[in-house]
C-alpha positions in Angstrom: 130.2 3.5 -15.9 129.0 2.1 -19.2 126.0 0.0 -19.6 128.0 -3.0 -20.9 130.3 -2.9 -17.9 127.4 -2.9 -15.5 125.9 -5.9 -17.3 129.3 -7.6 -17.1 129.6 -6.9 -13.3 126.0 -8.1 -12.7 126.9 -11.4 -14.6 130.0 -11.8 -12.4 128.1 -11.2 -9.2 125.5 -13.7 -10.3 128.2 -16.2 -11.0 129.6 -15.8 -7.5 126.2 -16.0 -5.8 125.1 -18.9 -8.0 128.2 -20.9 -7.1 127.8 -20.2 -3.4 124.1 -21.2 -3.2 124.5 -25.0 -3.6 127.5 -25.0 -1.2 125.5 -23.2 1.4 122.6 -25.6 1.0 124.9 -28.6 1.2 126.5 -27.1 4.4 123.1 -26.5 6.0 121.9 -30.0 5.1 124.9 -31.8 6.4 125.3 -29.7 9.6 121.8 -28.9 10.8 119.8 -31.9 9.4 122.4 -34.5 10.3 123.0 -35.9 6.9 126.2 -38.0 6.6 128.4 -37.8 3.5 131.2 -40.3 4.2 132.7 -40.5 0.7 132.3 -36.8 -0.2 130.1 -37.5 -3.3 127.5 -35.0 -2.2 130.1 -32.3 -1.7 131.6 -33.0 -5.1 128.2 -33.0 -6.7 127.3 -29.7 -5.1 130.6 -28.0 -6.1 131.3 -29.5 -9.5 127.8 -30.2 -10.9 125.2 -28.0 -9.2 127.5 -25.1 -8.6 128.4 -24.3 -12.2 124.8 -24.8 -13.4 123.4 -22.5 -10.7 126.2 -20.0 -11.4 125.4 -19.8 -15.1 121.6 -19.5 -14.5 122.0 -16.8 -11.8 124.6 -14.9 -13.8 122.4 -14.9 -16.9 119.3 -13.8 -14.9 121.3 -11.0 -13.2 122.7 -9.8 -16.5 119.2 -9.7 -18.1 117.7 -7.9 -15.1 120.4 -5.2 -15.2 120.2 -5.0 -19.0 116.4 -4.3 -18.8 116.8 -1.8 -16.0 119.5 0.2 -17.8 117.7 0.2 -21.2 116.7 3.5 -22.5 
């Protein structure tokens, strides 16, 4: 497997993990801490605002880590 493909896969894995993180935090906050989100604004913020931002950050960090580890 080439180095570029590994970096690309790490970026995709970081995107998925970064998108899932705010959703998991929102679910835990509303379920276990008893927060009420009647209009769904918190869920939309977690999915459409925090999700993409965290996904890009996590994907970039994962790609940089894999690039540094696979460097010669």
